[in-house]
N, C-alpha and C positions, 0 to 999 in steps of 0.2 A: 136564281136559287132553285133548288130542287124541292118539290112538294112531297108530302107523305106518300102519295100514290106512286111517285117516281122510284121510291125505295123498293117497291114490291114488283113493279111491272116489267123491268128490263135488266139485263146485265150492265155493269158499270165499266166505263173506260177508266184508264189510269188517271186521267185528268179529273174525272168526276169523283173518283175515290179520294184524290188529294183534296178536292174541295170539301167533300164530306168530312174528312178527318180534320181539316182546318176549322170548319164550322163546329164540330164536336169539341175541339180544344178551346175555341172561343167561348162556347156555352159553359164548359166546365170552369173556365177562368171567371166568367161572370157569376156563376153560382157560388164559387169559392169566395168571391168578394162579398156577395150578399150575406153569406153565412158567417163570415169572419168579422162583419161589421164595417169593413173598409174595402174599397176596390183594390185588388191586388195589382200592383204594377210589376210587370215582368218584362225582361229584355225580349224584344221581338226576334232577335237573331238566335237561331238554333246552332248548335255546334256543327261545324262543317263536316259533312259526311259525303264526300265526293268519291266516286269510283275512279279507278285508274283511267278508264275510258273517258269519263267526264273531264278529268284533269287534262288529258291529252287533247280533247276537243278545244279547251280554252287555250292550250299551248298553240294549237293550230291557228286559232283566231289571232293570237299575238304574232305568230310568224307571218301571217297574211299582211298585217299592217306594218311590219318592220321596214318594208321598202319605202314607206312614207316618211321615215325619219330623215331629218335634215342634218346630215353629219359630214359636211365637206372637209372638216379639219381632222377629226379623229378616225373617220371611216368606221365607226363602231356603232351601228344601229341597235337600239334597244326598244322594245315594245312592252306595254303593260295593258292588261285587261283587268278592270276593277268591277266587282259585283258588290252593290251596296246592300244594306239591311233589308231592302224591299225587293231584291232580286234584279234590280236594274243594272245594265251593263254600261260601262264607260271605257273609252280607249284613250291611250296616250302613247306618243313616241318621243324620243329625245330630239331636241331642237338646239343646235349649236349657234354660236354667234362669234364673229371675228374678235370681239372682246370676250375672251374665253370664259371668264367668270359669270357672264350673263346667260350662258346656256341653261337649258332646263331639261331635267331628266324625264324619261317616259312616265315614271311613277307619279311625279308631281304634276305632270300634265294631265294624267287621268284623274288625279285627286282634285285638282282645281276645276276641271270640267264638271266633276260630280258635285262638288260643293256649290258651284254656280247653279246647278239644277236642283239643289235642296238636300243633297245627301248629308246624313248626320254620322253614320258609321259604316266602315268598310266590313263587309262580310268576308270577302277574300279578294286578294289581288295576285295576279299571275304576272311575273316578270320574265322576259325571254330575250336572250342575245345569242349571237353565234360564237359561243365560247366552248372550251374543252369540257367543263363541268357546269353545273348550275350557276347562273349569274347571280351575284349578290347585290342588293340595293346599296347605294353609297350611304355614308353617314347622314347626310342631309335628308335623303329620302326616308331612311329608317325613322328619323325623328318626326317627319311629317306624317308618315304612315301611322306611327304610334299615336299621334294627336287625334286621329279619326278611327281608332281601333278600340276594341275591348278584349277581354280574355278569350273570347271565342273567335276572334279574327284570325285568319290564316294567311300566310304569305307563301306563295308557291313560286319557287325560283327554278328556272329551267334553261336548257340550251335548245338548239334546234333539233337535237337528236333525242329529245324527250327524256333526257337524264335530268330528273327533278328531285327537289327536296321540299318538304313542307315544314314551315316553322310557325309557332305562335309568336305573339308580340314579345313576350319575355325572352324567347330564344333569339329573336332578331335584334333586340336592343335592351339588354338587361338593365334594370334600374333607370329606365328612360325618364327624362325630365318631362313633367306634364302639368296640366292646370292645377292639380292638387299641390304642386310644389311652389306655387306663387303666393 
């Protein structure tokens, strides 16, 4: 943590500015909770605000791992990069099986890895394949993505040529079945 003297004695790096802003926001939330008589519970996830360059970096990460996909039957590799609500990255590729129905898509592989590590919500997920236009998650993946999403989650679909689309969950799976429907 930075002390009071640090605020006056040197120029700040971008990382230090982000830390200062995060600390300021946390302090405002704490004060807001004290004055309202109750601690204010707010969603940790901010709306996604990625630049074109940042999106393309994540697409690059997905392209790099596509070769690890196990696709001896379809020859259709897909990769997914998931960023959780805490900024942690998880990766997944599709894995096929001779009993076709037992294959697992890249998106669900990334999600199950993230859940195993304690992820509660997806901040955004990038899905990439070697297709003409942006690749779309299958229906099963859309349902699983929605299970771990909120209104601020973004789904970035792309091909290897950086032709991409960004959807929110409602655009991806309108009227999704969720825990509130049980």
